[in-house]
VEXDREN-2710 file (C-alpha; in Angstrom, 1 decimal):
% VEXDREN-2710
k/r/px/py/pz
1/MET/52.7/38.6/-51.9
2/SER/50.9/36.3/-49.4
3/GLU/48.9/33.4/-50.7
4/HIS/45.4/34.7/-49.7
5/LYS/46.0/37.8/-51.9
6/LEU/45.7/35.4/-54.9
7/SER/42.6/33.5/-53.7
8/LEU/39.4/33.8/-51.8
9/GLY/41.2/35.8/-49.1
10/GLN/41.7/38.8/-51.5
11/SER/38.0/38.8/-52.2
12/LEU/37.2/38.9/-48.5
13/ILE/39.7/41.7/-47.9
14/ASP/38.1/43.8/-50.7
15/GLY/34.6/43.1/-49.2
16/ILE/35.7/44.1/-45.7
17/PHE/37.3/47.3/-47.1
18/GLU/34.1/48.3/-48.8
19/LEU/32.0/47.4/-45.8
20/GLY/34.1/49.7/-43.6
21/GLN/33.8/52.6/-46.1
22/MET/30.0/52.0/-46.3
23/LEU/29.8/52.2/-42.5
24/GLY/31.6/55.5/-42.5
25/TYR/35.1/54.6/-41.4
26/PHE/38.5/55.6/-42.8
27/VAL/39.9/52.2/-44.1
28/GLU/43.4/51.1/-44.9
29/LYS/44.7/47.9/-46.3
30/GLU/48.1/46.4/-45.1
31/PHE/48.3/48.8/-42.2
32/PRO/51.6/48.4/-40.3
33/VAL/51.3/47.6/-36.6
34/ASP/55.0/47.4/-35.7
35/ARG/58.4/48.7/-36.8
36/PRO/60.2/46.5/-39.3
37/THR/63.0/44.2/-38.1
38/TYR/63.9/42.9/-41.5
39/GLY/62.2/43.8/-44.7
40/GLU/58.5/45.0/-44.5
41/ALA/56.9/46.0/-41.3
42/PRO/54.3/43.6/-39.8
43/ALA/50.8/44.7/-41.1
44/VAL/47.2/43.7/-40.7
45/ASP/45.1/43.1/-43.8
46/VAL/42.4/45.7/-43.1
47/ALA/42.2/48.4/-40.4
48/TRP/39.2/50.7/-39.8
49/PHE/39.7/54.1/-38.2
50/SER/37.3/56.6/-36.8
51/LYS/38.7/59.2/-39.1
52/LYS/41.7/59.8/-41.3
53/GLY/44.8/60.7/-39.3
54/ASN/44.0/58.5/-36.3
55/ARG/47.1/56.7/-35.2
56/PHE/45.5/53.5/-34.0
57/PRO/42.6/51.6/-35.6
58/LEU/39.3/50.8/-34.0
59/PHE/38.9/47.5/-35.7
60/ILE/41.4/45.1/-37.2
61/PHE/40.7/42.3/-39.7
62/GLU/43.1/39.5/-40.6
63/VAL/42.2/37.1/-43.4
64/GLU/43.6/33.6/-43.9
65/SER/43.1/31.5/-47.0
66/ARG/43.2/28.4/-44.8
67/ALA/43.8/27.5/-41.1
68/THR/47.6/27.1/-41.3
69/ASN/50.4/27.3/-38.7
70/GLY/51.2/30.8/-39.8
71/MET/47.9/32.2/-38.7
72/THR/49.0/32.1/-35.0
73/ASN/51.4/35.0/-35.8
74/ASN/48.7/37.4/-36.7
75/PRO/47.1/38.0/-33.3
76/LEU/50.5/37.8/-31.7
77/LYS/51.9/40.8/-33.6
78/VAL/49.1/42.9/-32.2
79/TYR/48.6/41.6/-28.6
80/ALA/52.3/40.9/-27.8
81/GLN/53.1/44.7/-28.0
82/GLY/52.8/47.0/-25.1
83/ASN/50.0/49.6/-25.1
84/ARG/52.6/52.4/-25.4
85/GLU/53.7/51.0/-28.7
86/PHE/50.3/49.9/-30.1
87/GLU/47.0/50.6/-28.5
88/LYS/44.7/47.6/-28.7
89/PRO/41.7/47.7/-31.1
90/LEU/38.1/47.6/-29.9
91/PHE/37.9/44.3/-31.7
92/PHE/40.1/41.9/-33.7
93/PHE/38.3/39.9/-36.4
94/HIS/40.2/36.9/-37.6
95/LEU/38.7/35.2/-40.7
96/VAL/39.5/31.9/-42.4
97/ALA/38.3/32.0/-46.0
98/GLN/37.9/28.2/-46.4
99/GLY/38.2/25.1/-44.2
100/GLY/39.3/25.2/-40.6
101/SER/36.4/23.3/-39.1
102/ASN/38.6/20.2/-38.5
103/SER/41.6/22.1/-37.3
104/SER/42.4/22.8/-33.6
105/ARG/44.2/26.1/-34.4
106/PRO/41.1/28.3/-34.5
107/ARG/39.8/26.9/-31.3
108/ASN/43.2/27.3/-29.5
109/LEU/43.6/30.8/-30.8
110/GLU/40.2/31.9/-29.5
111/SER/41.0/30.3/-26.1
112/GLN/44.3/32.2/-26.0
113/TYR/43.1/35.6/-27.1
114/GLY/39.3/35.6/-26.7
115/LYS/39.5/37.8/-23.6
116/ASN/41.0/40.5/-25.7
117/ASN/38.0/41.1/-27.9
118/TYR/39.2/38.6/-30.5
119/ARG/37.2/36.1/-32.4
120/ILE/37.8/33.7/-35.3
121/TYR/35.3/33.1/-38.1
122/LEU/35.3/30.1/-40.5
123/MET/33.8/31.8/-43.5
124/GLY/33.5/28.6/-45.5
125/SER/30.9/27.3/-43.0
126/SER/28.0/29.2/-41.5
127/ASP/30.0/32.0/-39.9
128/THR/29.5/34.7/-42.5
129/VAL/26.2/36.0/-41.0
130/SER/27.7/35.7/-37.5
131/PHE/30.7/37.7/-38.7
132/LEU/28.7/40.5/-40.3
133/CYS/26.3/40.7/-37.3
134/ASP/29.2/40.9/-34.9
135/VAL/30.8/43.7/-37.0
136/LEU/27.5/45.6/-36.7
137/GLU/27.3/44.9/-33.0
138/GLN/30.8/46.5/-32.6
139/HIS/29.9/49.3/-35.0
140/VAL/27.0/50.3/-32.7
141/ARG/29.5/51.0/-29.9
142/VAL/31.0/53.7/-32.1
143/LYS/28.2/55.0/-34.3
144/GLU/24.4/55.0/-34.3
145/ASP/23.7/55.2/-38.0
146/ILE/23.7/53.0/-41.0
147/ASN/22.4/53.2/-44.6
148/TYR/20.2/50.1/-44.9
149/ILE/19.9/50.4/-48.7
150/ASN/23.7/50.7/-49.2
151/LEU/24.2/47.7/-46.9
152/TRP/21.7/45.7/-48.9
153/GLU/23.5/46.6/-52.2
154/LEU/26.8/45.7/-50.7
155/LEU/25.6/42.3/-49.6
156/SER/24.3/41.8/-53.1
157/SER/27.9/42.1/-54.5
158/GLU/31.0/40.0/-54.1
159/PRO/32.2/38.5/-51.8
160/TRP/28.8/38.3/-50.0
161/VAL/26.3/37.6/-52.7
162/ASN/24.9/34.1/-52.5
163/LYS/27.1/33.4/-49.5
164/VAL/25.1/35.3/-46.8
165/ASP/21.5/35.7/-45.8
166/ARG/21.0/39.4/-46.5
167/VAL/17.7/39.5/-44.7
168/LYS/19.3/38.2/-41.5
169/VAL/22.1/40.8/-41.6
170/LEU/19.6/43.7/-42.2
171/LEU/17.5/42.4/-39.3
172/CYS/20.6/42.4/-37.1
173/ALA/21.2/46.0/-37.8
174/ALA/17.5/46.8/-37.1
175/GLU/17.6/44.9/-33.8
176/LEU/20.6/46.9/-32.8
177/GLY/18.5/50.1/-33.3
178/LEU/20.9/51.6/-35.9
179/SER/19.2/54.6/-37.7
180/LYS/16.0/53.6/-36.0
181/PHE/13.9/56.2/-37.9
182/GLU/15.1/54.7/-41.2
183/ILE/14.4/51.1/-40.5
184/ILE/10.9/50.7/-41.8
185/PRO/11.2/53.2/-44.7
186/SER/14.4/51.5/-45.8
187/PHE/12.9/48.0/-45.5
188/VAL/9.8/49.1/-47.5
189/ARG/12.0/50.6/-50.3
190/ILE/14.1/47.4/-50.5
191/ALA/11.1/45.1/-50.3
192/ARG/9.5/46.8/-53.4
193/SER/12.0/45.0/-55.6
194/ASN/13.0/42.1/-53.3
195/GLN/10.1/39.9/-52.3
196/GLU/12.2/38.0/-49.8
197/LEU/12.1/41.1/-47.5
198/ILE/8.3/41.5/-47.4
199/PRO/7.8/39.1/-44.4
200/SER/10.3/41.1/-42.4
201/VAL/8.4/44.3/-43.4
202/ILE/5.2/42.8/-42.1
203/ASP/6.9/41.7/-38.8
204/LEU/8.3/45.3/-38.4
205/PHE/4.8/46.7/-38.9
206/TYR/3.5/44.4/-36.1
207/ALA/6.4/45.4/-33.8
208/GLU/6.2/49.1/-34.4
209/SER/2.4/49.2/-34.1
210/THR/2.7/48.6/-30.4
211/ARG/4.6/51.9/-30.3
212/PHE/2.1/53.6/-32.7
213/PHE/5.0/53.9/-35.2
214/GLU/6.7/56.6/-33.2
215/ASN/10.1/55.6/-34.8
216/THR/8.8/55.7/-38.4
217/GLU/9.5/58.6/-40.8
218/PHE/8.8/58.3/-44.5
219/ASP/9.9/60.9/-47.0
220/SER/7.1/60.6/-49.6
221/TYR/4.0/62.8/-49.4
222/LEU/1.7/59.8/-48.7
223/GLY/4.2/58.1/-46.5
224/GLN/5.0/61.1/-44.5
225/GLN/1.4/62.4/-44.0
226/TRP/-0.8/59.3/-44.4
227/PHE/1.2/56.2/-43.6
228/TYR/-1.1/55.1/-40.8
229/PRO/-4.2/54.3/-42.9
230/ILE/-2.1/52.8/-45.6
231/ILE/-0.3/50.4/-43.3
232/TYR/-3.4/49.6/-41.2
233/SER/-5.6/48.9/-44.2
234/MET/-2.8/46.8/-45.8
235/MET/-2.5/44.7/-42.6
236/VAL/-6.3/44.2/-42.5
237/GLY/-6.2/42.9/-46.0
238/ILE/-3.3/40.4/-45.5
239/SER/-4.3/39.1/-42.0
240/THR/-5.7/35.6/-42.1
241/ASP/-6.7/35.5/-38.4
242/SER/-10.0/37.1/-37.7
243/GLU/-8.8/38.6/-34.4
244/GLU/-5.8/40.1/-36.0
245/LYS/-7.9/41.5/-38.9
246/GLU/-10.2/43.1/-36.3
247/ARG/-7.3/44.5/-34.3
248/TRP/-5.8/46.2/-37.3
249/SER/-9.3/47.5/-38.3
250/GLU/-9.7/49.0/-34.9
251/HIS/-6.3/50.7/-35.2
252/LEU/-7.5/52.3/-38.5
253/LEU/-10.8/53.5/-37.1
254/THR/-9.2/54.7/-33.9
255/TRP/-6.7/56.7/-36.0
256/GLN/-9.5/58.2/-38.0
257/ASP/-11.7/59.2/-35.1
258/SER/-9.8/59.5/-31.8
259/TYR/-6.6/61.5/-32.3
260/SER/-8.1/65.0/-32.3
261/ASP/-11.4/66.9/-32.0
262/MET/-12.3/66.0/-35.6
263/PRO/-11.7/63.0/-37.8
264/MET/-8.3/62.8/-39.6
265/ILE/-10.0/62.7/-43.0
266/THR/-13.0/65.1/-43.1
267/PRO/-14.1/68.0/-45.3
268/ALA/-13.3/70.6/-42.7
269/PHE/-12.6/73.3/-45.3
270/GLY/-10.7/76.5/-44.3
271/LEU/-8.2/75.0/-42.0
272/SER/-5.4/75.4/-44.5
273/CYS/-4.9/75.5/-48.2
274/ASP/-2.9/72.3/-48.1
275/TYR/-5.5/70.4/-46.2
276/ASP/-8.3/71.7/-48.6
277/ASP/-6.2/70.5/-51.5
278/PHE/-5.7/67.1/-49.9
279/ILE/-9.4/66.7/-49.3
280/LEU/-10.5/67.7/-52.8
281/GLY/-7.6/66.2/-54.8
282/CYS/-6.1/63.2/-52.9
283/ALA/-8.5/62.0/-50.2
284/PRO/-10.9/60.3/-52.7
285/GLN/-7.9/58.3/-54.0
286/LEU/-6.7/57.5/-50.5
287/ILE/-10.1/56.4/-49.4
288/THR/-10.2/54.1/-52.5
289/ALA/-6.8/52.7/-51.4
290/ILE/-8.1/52.1/-47.9
291/ILE/-11.1/50.2/-49.1
292/VAL/-9.2/48.0/-51.6
293/LEU/-6.2/47.3/-49.3
294/SER/-8.6/46.2/-46.6
295/HIS/-10.5/44.0/-49.0
296/ASN/-13.7/46.1/-48.8
297/LYS/-14.2/45.5/-45.0
298/ASP/-17.6/46.8/-44.0
299/SER/-16.4/48.9/-41.1
300/HIS/-14.1/50.8/-43.4
301/ILE/-16.9/51.4/-46.0
302/LYS/-19.2/52.8/-43.3
303/ALA/-16.4/55.1/-42.0
304/PHE/-14.9/56.4/-45.2
305/VAL/-17.5/56.4/-48.0
306/PRO/-19.7/59.0/-46.3
307/ILE/-16.8/61.3/-46.4
308/LEU/-17.0/61.5/-50.2
309/VAL/-20.7/62.2/-49.9
310/GLU/-20.0/65.0/-47.4
311/ILE/-17.4/66.5/-49.7
312/LEU/-19.9/66.8/-52.5
313/SER/-22.4/68.3/-50.2
314/LYS/-20.0/71.0/-48.9
315/THR/-18.4/71.9/-52.2
316/GLY/-21.6/72.4/-54.0
317/VAL/-21.7/71.9/-57.8
318/CYS/-18.3/73.0/-59.1
319/TRP/-15.3/71.4/-60.8
320/HIS/-13.5/71.0/-57.4
321/GLY/-15.9/68.2/-56.4
322/LEU/-15.6/66.2/-59.6
323/ASN/-12.6/64.2/-58.3
324/SER/-14.7/63.0/-55.3
325/ALA/-17.8/62.3/-57.4
326/ILE/-15.9/60.1/-59.8
327/TYR/-14.3/58.0/-57.1
328/LEU/-17.6/57.8/-55.2
329/LEU/-19.2/56.6/-58.5
330/HIS/-16.7/53.7/-58.8
331/ILE/-16.7/52.7/-55.1
332/SER/-20.5/52.8/-54.7
333/ALA/-21.0/50.8/-58.0
334/ARG/-18.4/48.2/-57.0
335/LEU/-20.0/47.8/-53.6
336/ASN/-23.6/48.1/-54.9
337/MET/-24.4/51.1/-52.7
338/VAL/-27.3/52.4/-54.7
339/SER/-28.0/55.6/-52.7
340/GLU/-24.4/56.7/-52.9
341/PHE/-24.2/55.9/-56.6
342/ASN/-27.2/58.1/-57.2
343/VAL/-25.5/61.0/-55.3
344/ALA/-22.5/60.7/-57.5
345/VAL/-24.6/60.5/-60.7
346/SER/-26.6/63.6/-59.6
347/TYR/-23.5/65.6/-58.9
348/LEU/-21.9/64.7/-62.2
349/THR/-25.1/65.4/-64.1
350/ASP/-25.4/68.9/-62.6
351/SER/-21.8/69.7/-63.3
352/THR/-20.1/70.6/-66.5
353/PRO/-20.1/67.5/-68.8
354/ILE/-16.8/65.6/-68.8
355/SER/-15.5/63.1/-71.2
356/VAL/-16.2/59.4/-70.8
357/ASN/-12.4/58.9/-70.4
358/ASN/-12.4/61.0/-67.3
359/ILE/-15.1/58.8/-65.7
360/TYR/-13.5/55.5/-66.5
361/SER/-9.9/56.7/-66.0
362/PRO/-10.1/59.5/-63.4
363/PRO/-7.1/61.7/-62.4
364/SER/-4.6/60.4/-59.9
365/MET/-4.4/63.8/-58.2
366/VAL/-6.1/67.1/-58.4
367/SER/-5.0/70.5/-57.0
368/ALA/-7.7/73.0/-56.6
369/SER/-5.2/75.7/-55.7
370/GLU/-2.8/75.2/-58.5
371/GLY/-4.9/74.3/-61.5
372/GLU/-8.3/74.6/-63.1
373/PHE/-10.9/72.4/-64.8
374/SER/-8.9/72.0/-68.0
375/PHE/-5.8/70.9/-66.2
376/TYR/-7.5/67.6/-65.1
377/PHE/-10.7/67.1/-67.1
378/GLN/-11.9/67.2/-70.7
379/GLN/-15.2/68.9/-71.3
380/SER/-17.8/67.0/-73.3
381/LYS/-20.8/68.2/-75.3
382/LYS/-23.2/66.0/-73.2
383/HIS/-23.2/63.8/-70.1
384/HIS/-22.3/60.1/-70.4
385/ILE/-23.4/58.8/-67.0
386/PRO/-24.5/55.1/-67.4
387/LEU/-27.0/53.2/-65.3
388/LEU/-25.7/51.3/-62.3
389/SER/-25.9/47.9/-64.0
390/ASP/-24.3/49.2/-67.2
391/PHE/-21.5/50.9/-65.3
392/ILE/-20.8/47.7/-63.3
393/ALA/-20.7/45.6/-66.5
394/GLU/-18.5/48.0/-68.3
395/ASN/-15.9/48.2/-65.5
396/GLU/-15.9/44.5/-65.0
397/SER/-15.1/44.1/-68.7
398/LEU/-12.6/46.9/-68.6
399/HIS/-10.7/45.5/-65.6
400/ALA/-11.2/41.8/-66.4
401/GLY/-8.1/39.6/-65.9
402/LYS/-6.3/42.3/-63.9
403/THR/-4.5/40.8/-60.8
404/PRO/-3.3/43.8/-58.8
405/ASP/-0.7/43.3/-56.2
406/LEU/-2.2/45.0/-53.2
407/GLN/1.1/44.8/-51.2
408/ALA/2.9/46.5/-54.0
409/ILE/0.4/49.3/-54.1
410/ALA/0.7/49.9/-50.4
411/LEU/4.5/49.8/-50.4
412/ARG/4.8/52.1/-53.4
413/ALA/2.4/54.5/-51.8
414/LEU/4.5/54.6/-48.7
415/ASP/7.8/55.0/-50.6
416/ASP/7.4/56.6/-54.0
417/ASN/6.7/60.4/-53.9
418/SER/5.5/60.4/-57.5
419/TYR/2.9/57.6/-57.1
420/ILE/0.1/60.1/-56.3
421/TYR/0.4/61.3/-59.9
422/GLU/-0.1/57.9/-61.5
423/TRP/-1.9/55.5/-59.1
424/SER/-5.5/55.9/-60.4
425/ASP/-5.3/52.9/-62.8
426/ASP/-3.8/50.7/-60.0
427/LEU/-6.5/51.7/-57.6
428/LEU/-9.4/51.0/-60.0
429/ASP/-7.8/47.7/-61.1
430/ALA/-7.7/46.7/-57.5
431/LEU/-11.2/48.0/-56.7
432/TRP/-12.8/46.1/-59.6
433/ALA/-10.7/42.9/-59.2
434/THR/-13.0/40.0/-58.5
435/ASN/-10.8/38.9/-55.5
436/CYS/-11.1/42.2/-53.6
END
């Protein structure tokens, strides 16, 4: 058994084996590359094949524990053979687990074989990221896809954990355009539990906004249908430069008003049952999210709050409008919009009385087509609609000390399909937070 199989080298071999499997290759350890003369046949540590049954590998990996004289034999056993005996790989990766920076052997070997798609990596120095990025660059010659989440998890395990900058490696894959429609959704999902990736997510939002997010596809309901206002309002809220803030705000307002003959969010009932359900049961929550994520920017208030008033006007007094009335009540009170607050109070007063709990903790989602009043609201014997000043005071007390993470709200809305069923508390905490 060679020495590296008992040291750091074996860990690297295992890591390369798992990396190849994760990228979709058929992988073999100790793959023979020549016929045996005496004893065992000469073999490479790890070989990646396009599929099982292929005779020659696409990529070869040799791992050395240290830069010794014996390492010169490893490229020789591949490149000294004729093509009829052994077809050359697309790339030969030669790794030194530790040391080698003061040795001339790696330098001389690269000089000798570098023209044959061969490179040496000193893994004990700063070559680990270079190695992984080079692997991805060779991978893109063969395949166009990658699972970013699986790659992140792999880099979070041995032998890569704490030895490689995971963010840089993921960005390498993204820059190569691997699984381009999965880049932003995957980064968002990973960033929800790994804060170190959030700056990269924001950078990706900037880059992709120039292409109007044409390469972005989320799986969740909110992410799939409504990621534009969520991302745009989030970027308004986090931008510190006034010009950047205004640019993102214009993106949001342009999206709302200029992509069709009617606004994107508007009570145009009768277009479809799904859109009616969205307007009545989810749009009020989304409008609340837009306002809080954008830190109550005036232009957004003027564009989106009137939609809630119009919903109430078009539905007339019925339980279908209660969702909009409750969120309008909170938004208008928080922003001291007296006229709109009175509209919400009037609607709630004319409707079937609902419990105080429904007013201070409204539903996260309502479906007019798949439910009825009792599914979402509790009937009360009398109305409990406070005065504006009392309502403000009660909510400020109720939400006191809450410090909502607006970025977390935005990222979860984009990624988590279940969030629309439980986001009301987060939205109201954010709405009534003193820093919003």
